[in-house]
C-alpha positions in Angstrom: 23.5 22.2 51.1 22.7 21.0 54.4 24.7 18.0 56.1 23.7 14.6 55.6 22.1 15.7 52.4 23.5 14.3 49.3 22.5 15.4 45.8 20.2 12.9 43.9 21.7 11.3 40.6 19.6 12.5 37.9 18.9 9.7 35.0 20.7 10.1 32.1 20.5 8.2 28.8 23.3 7.4 26.6 22.6 9.1 23.3 24.3 6.8 21.3 24.1 8.5 17.7 26.3 6.3 15.8 23.9 2.8 16.4 20.8 5.3 15.8 22.6 6.3 12.2 23.8 2.5 11.2 20.3 1.2 12.3 18.4 4.2 10.3 20.9 3.4 7.0 20.5 -0.5 7.6 16.8 -0.3 8.1 16.5 1.6 5.1 18.7 -0.4 2.7 16.7 -4.2 4.0 13.5 -1.8 3.4 14.2 -1.6 -0.1 15.8 -4.9 -1.0 14.0 -7.2 0.8 10.7 -4.9 0.1 12.0 -5.0 -3.5 11.8 -8.5 -3.7 8.4 -9.1 -2.1 7.3 -7.0 -4.5 8.6 -8.2 -7.5 7.1 -11.7 -6.3 3.8 -9.6 -5.9 3.6 -8.8 -9.2 5.0 -11.8 -11.1 2.4 -13.8 -8.8 -0.6 -11.8 -9.3 -0.2 -12.7 -13.4 0.4 -16.3 -12.7 -2.4 -16.6 -10.5 -4.5 -16.2 -13.5 -3.1 -19.3 -15.5 -5.6 -21.9 -13.6 -8.3 -19.5 -15.1 -6.8 -19.7 -18.3 -6.3 -23.7 -18.8 -9.4 -24.3 -17.6 -11.0 -22.4 -20.2 -9.4 -24.7 -22.8 -10.6 -27.9 -21.4 -14.1 -28.5 -23.3 -13.3 -32.0 -24.3 -12.6 -35.3 -23.1 -8.8 -35.3 -24.5 -8.1 -31.4 -23.2 -9.4 -32.5 -19.6 -6.9 -35.0 -19.6 -4.7 -32.4 -20.8 -5.4 -30.1 -18.4 -4.8 -32.8 -15.7 -1.5 -33.6 -17.1 0.1 -30.2 -16.6 -1.4 -30.3 -12.8 0.7 -33.5 -12.5 3.2 -32.0 -14.3 3.5 -28.6 -12.1 3.1 -30.9 -8.9 6.4 -33.1 -10.2 8.4 -29.7 -10.4 7.4 -28.4 -7.3 9.1 -31.7 -5.9 12.0 -31.5 -7.9 12.5 -28.1 -6.0 11.7 -29.1 -2.6 14.1 -32.3 -3.0 16.9 -29.5 -4.4 16.1 -26.9 -1.4 13.9 -28.0 1.7 13.9 -25.3 3.3 11.4 -24.0 0.9 8.3 -26.3 1.7 5.2 -24.8 3.5 5.1 -21.3 4.2 8.5 -20.8 5.7 8.0 -18.8 8.7 8.9 -21.6 10.7 12.1 -21.9 8.7 12.7 -18.3 9.2 12.1 -18.2 13.1 14.5 -21.7 13.2 17.1 -19.6 11.6 16.8 -16.7 14.1 16.8 -18.7 17.0 20.2 -20.6 16.1 18.9 -24.1 14.9 19.7 -24.2 11.6 21.3 -22.1 8.8 19.9 -21.3 5.5 21.6 -21.0 2.0 20.2 -17.4 1.4 20.3 -17.5 -2.7 19.4 -21.0 -3.0 16.2 -20.2 -0.9 15.3 -17.3 -2.6 15.7 -19.0 -6.3 13.9 -22.0 -5.3 10.8 -20.2 -3.2 10.3 -17.6 -6.0 9.3 -20.8 -8.5 8.0 -23.3 -6.3 5.8 -20.8 -4.9 4.8 -19.3 -9.0 3.7 -23.1 -9.7 1.1 -23.3 -6.5 -0.1 -20.1 -7.7 -0.7 -21.2 -10.7 -2.1 -24.2 -10.1 -4.8 -22.3 -7.9 -3.7 -24.2 -4.8 -5.1 -22.4 -1.6 -1.7 -20.6 -0.5 -0.9 -17.0 -0.3 2.2 -15.0 -1.1 2.7 -13.2 2.5 4.5 -16.4 3.9 7.0 -16.3 1.0 7.6 -13.2 1.3 8.7 -13.2 4.9 10.6 -15.9 3.7 12.2 -14.1 1.0 12.3 -10.9 2.6 14.4 -12.6 5.9 16.6 -14.0 3.2 17.5 -11.1 1.2 18.3 -9.5 4.7 20.8 -12.4 5.6 21.9 -11.7 2.0 22.5 -8.2 2.5 24.3 -9.4 6.1 26.6 -11.6 4.3 27.8 -9.1 1.8 28.6 -6.7 3.7 30.2 -9.0 6.2 28.3 -8.6 9.3 28.7 -10.1 12.3 26.1 -13.6 13.7 24.1 -10.4 15.8 23.8 -8.2 13.1 22.9 -10.9 10.7 20.0 -12.2 13.0 18.8 -8.4 13.3 19.0 -7.8 9.1 16.9 -11.3 8.9 14.2 -10.2 11.4 13.9 -7.0 9.5 14.2 -8.1 6.0 11.2 -11.0 7.2 9.1 -7.7 8.7 9.9 -5.7 5.2 8.9 -8.6 3.2 5.5 -9.1 5.2 4.7 -4.9 5.5 5.5 -5.3 1.1 2.6 -8.0 0.6 0.1 -6.8 3.3 1.1 -2.9 3.1 0.9 -3.2 6.6 3.8 -1.9 8.0 3.4 -1.7 11.7 1.7 -5.2 11.2 5.1 -6.3 9.9 7.2 -5.3 12.9 4.9 -6.8 15.4 4.9 -10.0 13.8 8.4 -9.7 13.0 9.3 -9.5 16.6 6.3 -11.8 18.0 7.2 -14.6 15.8 11.1 -14.7 15.6 12.7 -12.9 18.4 11.5 -13.6 22.1 13.5 -11.0 23.7 14.4 -8.1 21.6 16.0 -4.3 21.9 14.7 -1.1 21.5 17.7 -0.9 18.2 16.1 -3.8 16.7 12.1 -2.8 17.3 13.5 1.0 15.2 15.7 -1.5 12.6 12.5 -3.0 12.1 10.0 0.0 12.1 12.5 1.6 9.8 12.6 -1.4 7.2 9.3 -2.3 7.2 8.0 1.5 7.0 10.7 1.8 4.0 9.3 -1.8 2.5 5.4 0.0 2.7 6.4 2.9 0.6 8.2 1.3 -2.3 5.0 -0.9 -2.0 2.2 1.9 -1.5 4.0 3.9 -5.3 3.4 0.6 -7.3 0.3 -1.1 -5.4 -1.7 2.1 -4.4 -2.7 3.1 -0.5 -4.7 0.3 0.1 -4.3 -2.9 2.4 -4.2 -6.7 0.3 -7.6 -7.0 2.6 -9.9 -4.0 2.7 -12.8 -4.5 4.5 -15.2 -1.2 4.6 -17.6 -1.2 7.5 -21.2 0.8 7.2 -21.9 1.3 10.7 -19.5 0.6 14.1 -20.9 -1.5 16.9 -22.4 -0.2 19.4 -21.2 -0.5 23.3 -23.8 -2.2 23.6 -22.9 -5.2 21.5 -20.1 -6.1 23.6 -21.4 -9.6 24.5 -21.4 -10.6 21.3 -17.8 -9.6 20.7 -16.8 -11.9 23.7 -19.3 -14.8 22.4 -17.3 -14.2 19.0 -14.2 -13.8 20.9 -14.8 -17.8 22.2 -15.8 -18.7 18.9 -12.7 -18.4 17.5 -10.6 -19.6 20.0 -12.5 -23.1 19.2 -12.6 -23.0 15.6 -8.9 -21.8 15.8 -8.3 -25.5 18.2 -10.2 -27.0 15.6 -7.7 -25.5 13.0 -4.8 -26.6 14.4 -6.4 -30.3 15.4 -7.0 -30.1 12.0 -3.5 -29.7 10.6 -2.1 -32.4 13.1 -4.6 -34.7 11.4 -4.0 -34.0 7.5 -0.1 -34.4 8.3 -1.0 -37.8 9.7 -3.0 -38.7 6.4 -0.3 -37.8 4.7 2.5 -39.7 6.4 0.0 -42.7 5.9 -0.2 -42.7 2.3 2.0 -44.7 -0.1 3.8 -41.9 -2.0 7.3 -41.5 -2.6 9.6 -38.9 -1.0 8.6 -35.0 -1.4 5.3 -36.4 -3.5 2.8 -35.3 -1.4 2.3 -31.6 -3.5 0.6 -34.1 -6.2 -2.4 -34.8 -3.5 -3.6 -30.6 -3.7 -2.4 -30.0 -7.5 -4.9 -32.7 -8.8 -7.8 -31.2 -6.2 -7.2 -27.9 -7.5 -8.0 -29.7 -11.0 -11.1 -31.1 -9.5 -11.8 -28.3 -8.0 -11.4 -26.2 -11.5 -14.5 -27.4 -12.7 -16.8 -28.0 -9.3 -16.0 -24.9 -7.1 -13.2 -22.7 -8.6 -14.6 -19.9 -6.6 -12.2 -21.7 -3.4 -8.9 -21.3 -5.8 -6.2 -19.2 -4.5 -5.7 -17.1 -1.7 -9.3 -16.1 -1.3 -8.9 -12.4 -1.7 -12.2 -12.8 -4.6 -14.5 -14.7 -2.2 -13.7 -12.4 0.6 -14.8 -9.3 -1.6 -17.7 -10.9 -2.2 -18.5 -11.6 0.9 -17.8 -8.2 2.3 -20.3 -6.8 -0.1 -23.0 -8.8 1.3 -23.2 -11.1 -1.8 -23.5 -14.8 0.0 -26.6 -15.9 1.9 -25.7 -18.6 5.1 -26.2 -21.5 3.0 -23.2 -20.6 1.1 -21.3 -19.3 3.5 -21.1 -22.2 5.0 -20.9 -24.1 1.9 -17.2 -21.7 1.1 -15.7 -22.4 4.5 -16.5 -26.0 4.8 -14.5 -26.8 1.0 -12.2 -23.8 1.6 -10.7 -25.0 5.1 -10.6 -28.7 3.8 -8.5 -27.6 0.3 -6.6 -25.5 2.9 -5.6 -28.3 4.6 -4.7 -30.3 1.7 -2.3 -27.1 0.9 -0.6 -26.5 4.2 0.5 -29.5 5.4 1.6 -30.8 1.8 5.2 -29.3 1.5 4.3 -26.8 -1.5 5.9 -23.5 -1.3 3.5 -21.0 -0.3 2.2 -18.8 2.2 -1.1 -20.2 5.0 -1.5 -16.5 6.3 -4.0 -15.4 3.6 -6.0 -18.0 3.1 -5.8 -18.3 7.0 -7.6 -14.5 7.1 -10.5 -15.4 4.7 -11.1 -18.5 6.4 -11.4 -16.2 9.7 -13.5 -13.9 7.5 -16.0 -16.8 7.2 -15.6 -17.8 10.7 -17.4 -14.3 11.2 -19.6 -14.3 8.8 -21.1 -17.3 9.4 -21.5 -15.9 13.3 -22.9 -12.8 11.9 -25.4 -14.2 10.3 -26.6 -16.4 12.7 -26.6 -13.5 15.4 -29.0 -11.8 12.2 -31.5 -14.7 12.3 -31.2 -15.7 15.6 -30.7 -13.0 17.9 -32.5 -10.1 15.3 -29.1 -8.3 14.9 -28.7 -5.4 12.4 -27.2 -6.4 8.9 -25.7 -3.4 9.0 -23.4 -4.7 11.3 -22.3 -7.8 9.7 -18.9 -6.4 8.1 -18.1 -5.5 12.2 -17.7 -9.8 12.8 -15.8 -10.3 9.8 -13.1 -8.0 10.2 -13.3 -8.7 14.5 -13.0 -12.6 13.5 -9.9 -12.0 11.1 -8.1 -10.6 14.2 -9.8 -13.4 16.9 -9.0 -16.3 14.6 -5.1 -14.8 13.6 -4.6 -14.6 17.2 -6.3 -17.9 18.1 -3.9 -19.7 15.4 -0.6 -18.0 15.6 -1.1 -16.9 18.8 0.6 -13.4 17.9 -2.1 -10.9 20.1 -0.2 -7.8 18.7 0.0 -8.4 15.4 -3.9 -9.9 15.6 -4.2 -6.4 16.8 -2.7 -4.2 14.3 -3.5 -6.2 11.5 -7.0 -5.5 12.2 -6.9 -2.0 12.7 -4.4 -1.5 9.6 -6.8 -3.9 7.5 -9.8 -1.4 8.3 -7.9 1.5 8.4 -9.2 2.8 11.1 -8.6 2.7 15.2 -12.1 3.2 16.3 -12.7 -0.6 17.0 -9.2 -0.7 18.9 -11.5 -1.6 22.2 -13.3 -4.6 20.3 -10.1 -5.9 18.5 -8.3 -6.2 21.9 -11.6 -7.9 23.5 -11.8 -10.1 20.7 -8.2 -10.9 21.0 -7.4 -11.4 24.2 -10.9 -13.6 24.6 -9.8 -15.9 21.5 -5.9 -16.0 23.1 -7.5 -17.1 26.8 -9.5 -19.8 25.3 -6.9 -21.2 23.1 -4.4 -21.0 26.1 -6.9 -22.9 27.9 -7.0 -25.4 25.2 -3.5 -25.8 25.3 -3.4 -24.6 21.1 0.2 -24.4 20.2 1.1 -21.8 18.4 1.1 -22.4 14.9 5.0 -21.7 13.6 6.3 -22.8 16.7 4.5 -26.2 16.2 6.1 -25.9 12.9 9.4 -25.4 13.8 9.1 -28.4 16.5 8.7 -30.7 13.9 10.8 -29.3 11.7 13.6 -29.8 14.4 12.6 -33.4 14.5 12.7 -33.8 11.2 16.4 -32.9 10.8 17.2 -34.4 14.0 16.0 -37.7 12.4 17.9 -37.0 8.8 20.9 -36.2 10.3 20.9 -39.2 12.9 19.7 -41.9 9.6 22.4 -40.1 7.4 24.8 -40.5 10.5 24.0 -44.3 10.8 24.5 -45.0 6.8 28.3 -42.6 7.2 28.7 -45.5 10.2 27.7 -48.4 7.7 
């Protein structure tokens, strides 16, 4: 070798076989346990979703109508009892999981599992505009935590398994494994390692496999595309991204206003669920289509069964009812109803484009699925998850460029309008509420 020259050092990666093996086994176990919990919940909740329609079928005279509303009052009181017993199960539970992973508080995993399961079933029976995806995330996370506790894992490993459990829970609920991984990492972990990514992927794929064995290969929300948008339609996609960003900001603003509405009501502690339960009882007679998570009206929308006027009506009523449900402390998810609202935003935009700009009606479903991604990104502020979810829901990557455009524009508009991420806002409120409660308890003890 010539003098003065040194041999260049080659990059060598240390492959830790033991770490990879442990991550694989851990991911498989979490996927089976957390995914199993989500699947059982999905099976049972599907039956409870039929309860409202069963009850209303008997409300044929004045006395039965009175009994009908008494049932809803009873369910609201039962939910109040549950969230008083375990406050961490109020709402979707995603902000609570984020707080646990980031070290703000600790949840009793078994207590949360029981309370969340029962509370969500009551919400499903009542026909509230709540989904099963958020609860599946929290229950999956708590199943992961239970596994960590029972196997005597350390604190770091426990947080890993909580994140992986959340990923598996969402994967089993949506039948979208990539979405489960992206959502868990974007929402719960501001910094994550390759090892965590690998473990979450194993858990998510495992849960998705078990879910598909039970429920089939199709995702929960399936939007068929008759014809793909041509590249010349990119202007419509950009405008849709702007529309999603603006409507996402309105969603955020409405959530804040509805929370203040509940705070001003002269209700006893944790009595907020009474409002959406009574609203669901009324809507059961007036407009039953908006009840539940919205999968039925989404199917009708993508089949082209609604006029522009009907789309606007359903969007307005579903939106208002969802706001009452999301902020009422009732256990239940916001992801599925939010996706349905996004679909109707896209349907409204598509019909306006058809009538005003001469767009072909065969492209309508393209705007529905694109708006679901853009609306999700504008509200939750997790762009990678939004793109992954859109691709998995359509079963095609042919629209990847359009998904990327609409999500990027929606994210940009949300940033310019200072839209706070939905679950970050929820966590901040939760931290503030728990801080106030703790301070009050300390004051009482000192007195």
